[in-house]
Phi, psi and omega in degrees: 000165178292110194290334184279350179268143182277085182289333179294315178295318179302312181291327176297318178295319179294325178292324175298319178294322179297320178297317179297315179297317181298317180297321177298313184292331178292336182251012183224157175268355182234155184288153175295138180267109180275160183277159173064228188277348195292328176301317179297314181295316180297324178295318178298318179297314181299315180293324177294325177296319179291323178294323184272001184300133179256173182289331177260207176293127179276124183262122185237134174249121172261098186277119180074010184263210182193190183293333186294331180297324182267338190295336183251032179252342194293336177261011178252312180223164177278127187253002187294338180260019179244138171245119183258131170249126180252116174264114179195112181287359185250007180229162176234159179294138182262143177271072180230163181274069176278135182270045173209150181272127181210157173225155179244128178234155180233015183238120177292327178299327175295318181294323183295348177268355187255165175230130185240151174281324179219132171250130185243119171253095183261099177052051181229332184301325183290349179256006177258110184284331188271095180293333178295323176301316182295329180286349183252015177278085189293338182289342181297314183297340180269353183274165181266323181223149174229126179245129176239124180231155171053046186232123178285131179229151177263133179248017182222305183298147180265351179230166181285151176227153175256131179238138180291143177272137180294133175067015178225104183294327186262020184222135175224163180246136176266120184268106177280156177274155177298323177299322178298317179301312183291312189271321186262313180286315184260357174057030180059028183251006183230154177245135178288123181245350177205142174210147173205159179251157178249154176301131183303328184297344178262006183282338184083359181273149182284318186242134178275132179230141187301323186274358179251125180233139172278119193240155167236123186224132175242125181245146176242140180297135180294000000 
């Protein structure tokens, strides 16, 4: 992650929002309405969870995510047959009545021993500077589905670029190429089965460029 940015405070704030959303959903028959792009993103996540559902407990990895990704799903789909693993070194498990099973881990070596039905990269790849690290995530090749949402990708440039984040002096986004995702992250072992674009104003980037698109992509293992 971008080391100069306070990710612990960011995740603490997001967890507070997750608690608020969860409390609303526990007292309602309908999901909490989030601002901006998030309703759209949560729907894609929910549908991807149903597509990846297995006959036994469905194992899901939220890589670099947090409680908020799961907190607004309970009035959309049934979550009792899902086990969520959240990989994030900047958060801790919350003592709240969340209606989903989850654990928090901070070790990639732990993940490499696991096999998941769905791996979810929700707006996190652009904050990982070390592309070599991403090429060594061995658990990806063992998974059945990979979902990437709210992530800017380059469909033209052959190399990575850094773009400044809007309204954040200490934060920038690393724009990976689509080829990198297919060949290096996914090792040419997955087929794209869904794609959509997001409005640029929600990308967090300062300057709009034709070859960079904020994407939602769902891949299935070949």
